[in-house]
C-alpha positions in Angstrom: -79.6 23.6 21.6 -77.3 26.4 20.4 -75.9 29.2 22.5 -78.3 31.7 20.7 -81.3 29.5 21.5 -80.2 29.3 25.2 -79.6 33.0 25.3 -83.1 33.7 23.9 -84.7 31.5 26.6 -82.7 33.1 29.4 -83.6 36.6 28.2 -87.3 35.6 28.3 -86.9 35.2 32.1 -84.1 37.7 32.8 -84.5 40.4 30.1 -81.4 42.3 31.2 -79.1 39.3 31.3 -75.8 39.5 29.4 -72.8 37.2 29.1 -71.2 37.7 32.5 -67.7 38.4 31.2 -69.1 41.2 28.9 -71.2 42.7 31.6 -68.4 42.8 34.2 -65.9 44.1 31.7 -68.2 47.0 31.0 -68.6 47.7 34.7 -64.8 47.6 35.3 -64.4 50.2 32.5 -67.2 52.4 33.8 -65.8 52.3 37.3 -62.4 53.4 36.1 -63.5 56.0 33.6 -66.4 57.6 35.4 -65.5 57.0 39.1 -61.8 56.9 39.3 -61.5 53.3 40.5 -58.2 51.8 39.5 -56.2 48.7 40.5 -53.9 51.0 42.5 -56.7 52.4 44.8 -59.3 49.6 44.8 -59.7 46.3 46.6 -62.0 43.8 45.0 -64.1 41.7 47.4 -66.3 38.8 46.2 -69.4 37.4 48.0 -70.5 34.8 45.5 -71.3 31.1 46.1 -68.3 28.8 46.7 -69.3 26.8 43.6 -66.4 26.6 41.2 -68.8 27.1 38.2 -68.8 30.8 39.1 -65.0 31.1 39.1 -64.4 32.3 35.5 -65.9 35.7 36.2 -64.4 36.0 39.7 -61.0 35.3 38.1 -61.7 37.9 35.4 -62.3 40.5 38.1 -59.2 39.4 40.0 -57.1 39.8 36.9 -58.4 43.3 36.4 -58.4 44.6 40.0 -55.9 42.4 41.8 -56.1 39.8 44.4 -59.6 39.3 45.8 -61.0 39.1 49.3 -63.8 36.6 49.8 -66.7 37.4 52.1 -69.4 35.0 50.7 -70.0 31.3 50.8 -72.8 28.9 50.1 -75.6 30.2 48.0 -73.8 33.6 47.5 -74.8 34.9 50.9 -72.5 37.4 52.8 -71.6 34.8 55.5 -68.5 36.9 56.5 -70.9 39.6 57.7 -69.9 42.9 59.2 -66.5 41.7 60.5 -65.3 40.6 57.1 -66.1 43.8 55.3 -64.8 45.9 58.1 -61.5 43.9 57.8 -61.2 44.3 54.0 -61.8 48.1 54.4 -58.4 48.2 56.1 -56.8 46.3 53.2 -57.3 48.8 50.5 -54.4 50.3 48.7 -54.3 54.1 48.6 -53.5 55.4 45.2 -53.6 59.1 44.5 -55.0 59.6 48.0 -58.1 57.6 47.2 -59.5 54.3 48.7 -62.2 52.3 46.9 -63.9 49.1 47.7 -65.6 47.0 45.0 -68.1 44.3 46.1 -69.6 41.7 43.8 -72.2 39.3 45.2 -75.4 37.3 44.4 -76.9 33.9 44.0 -76.6 31.6 41.0 -78.9 29.2 39.1 -78.3 26.7 36.4 -80.1 26.5 33.1 -80.1 23.6 30.6 -82.6 23.0 27.7 -85.6 24.6 29.4 -84.8 23.3 32.9 -83.9 25.8 35.6 -81.7 24.8 38.6 -79.6 22.2 36.6 -76.5 22.5 34.5 -73.9 20.3 32.8 -70.6 21.3 34.4 -67.3 21.3 32.5 -65.8 17.8 32.2 -69.1 16.1 33.1 -71.9 14.6 31.1 -74.7 14.5 33.6 -76.8 17.3 35.0 -76.2 18.5 38.5 -77.9 21.1 40.8 -77.0 24.7 40.6 -77.2 26.2 43.1 -76.6 22.9 45.0 -76.9 24.6 48.4 -80.3 26.3 47.6 -81.6 23.1 46.0 -80.7 21.1 49.1 -82.4 23.6 51.3 -85.6 23.4 49.3 -85.5 19.6 49.5 -85.1 19.7 53.2 -88.4 21.6 53.4 -89.9 23.8 56.1 -90.6 21.0 58.5 -87.2 19.6 58.1 -85.5 22.9 58.6 -87.5 23.7 61.7 -86.8 20.3 63.2 -83.0 20.4 62.6 -80.6 20.8 65.5 -77.7 23.2 65.1 -74.7 21.5 63.6 -71.5 23.6 64.2 -69.9 21.8 61.2 -72.6 22.9 58.8 -73.3 26.5 59.8 -73.4 28.0 56.3 -75.9 25.5 54.9 -78.1 26.0 58.0 -78.0 29.7 57.5 -79.2 29.2 53.9 -82.0 27.0 55.1 -83.1 29.7 57.6 -83.0 32.3 54.9 -85.3 30.4 52.6 -87.7 29.4 55.3 -89.9 32.5 54.8 -90.2 31.6 51.1 -91.2 28.0 52.0 -93.7 29.3 54.6 -95.3 31.4 51.9 -96.2 28.4 49.7 -99.6 26.7 49.9 -99.7 23.1 50.8 -100.5 22.2 47.2 -97.7 24.2 45.6 -94.1 23.0 45.9 -91.0 25.2 45.8 -89.7 26.5 42.5 -85.9 27.0 42.2 -86.3 30.1 40.0 -88.7 31.8 42.5 -86.5 30.8 45.4 -83.4 32.2 43.6 -85.2 35.5 43.1 -86.3 35.5 46.8 -82.7 34.8 47.8 -81.4 37.6 45.6 -83.6 40.1 47.5 -82.4 38.9 50.9 -78.7 38.9 49.9 -79.0 42.4 48.4 -80.8 43.8 51.5 -78.4 42.2 54.0 -75.3 43.2 52.1 -76.5 46.8 51.8 -77.3 47.0 55.5 -73.7 45.9 56.1 -72.3 48.4 53.6 -74.3 51.3 55.0 -73.0 50.5 58.5 -69.5 50.2 57.1 -69.7 53.6 55.3 -70.1 55.4 58.6 -66.5 54.7 59.5 -64.9 54.2 56.0 -63.3 57.2 54.4 -63.6 55.9 50.9 -66.1 54.9 48.2 -67.8 51.5 47.8 -69.2 50.1 44.6 -71.7 47.4 44.9 -72.7 45.0 42.1 -75.3 42.4 42.9 -77.2 40.1 40.6 -78.1 36.5 39.6 -75.5 34.4 37.7 -77.0 32.0 35.2 -74.8 29.0 34.7 -75.1 27.2 31.3 -73.0 24.7 29.3 -72.0 27.7 27.2 -70.8 29.9 30.0 -72.3 32.2 32.6 -74.8 35.0 32.1 -75.4 37.8 34.6 -78.7 39.5 35.4 -77.9 42.7 37.4 -79.9 43.6 40.5 -78.0 46.5 41.8 -75.1 48.6 40.4 -74.3 51.5 42.7 -71.4 53.6 43.9 -71.6 55.0 47.4 -69.4 57.9 48.5 -67.9 58.2 52.0 -70.8 60.6 52.9 -73.6 58.2 51.6 
């Protein structure tokens, strides 16, 4: 399968998806030209999944804006919560009297030759799960999640499991989980929780916050990005 064939199949599911590096480069330019975000007055904070397959785009953003603050973790959830974003709001450089915070977050899913949730990673020949955390939660299943005892050494994964439990509860006994549907479900939850944190943060933050959320699609040809939210909030929002 060529990259054009893969792109065509991805667009059939995510019509607004673009190569991630192109999409994010456009957003960087838009933020700078239309909203006055610059590396001198902006702190970039990233809430994506810990999976290294997403690193090329995070590093692209870091090269543009400067060193990043990480508030996410497994499955792209904002595990750092209110405390982490409150902390980074105090780390912002003040250029020209302005302070801006740029947040990028969302889940990811692999795609390979018509199969969602799997990808061939650089340097490997076999398929592996993407997102591995979400796939593991779906395999655990609703009964397995409910019967688990809290493991203080696996808090992030257990948080992901609790987040997908409503999705699993909504399935009939004859229908198994679908990684694509589960990723979309997770996207909604991540966006809603992140925005609740951001709205709370804005009450005491005298700057602007740009929020970019979406689903990263990992392929053997590189990552694509399907945006869910692109929004700039002022200090009075």
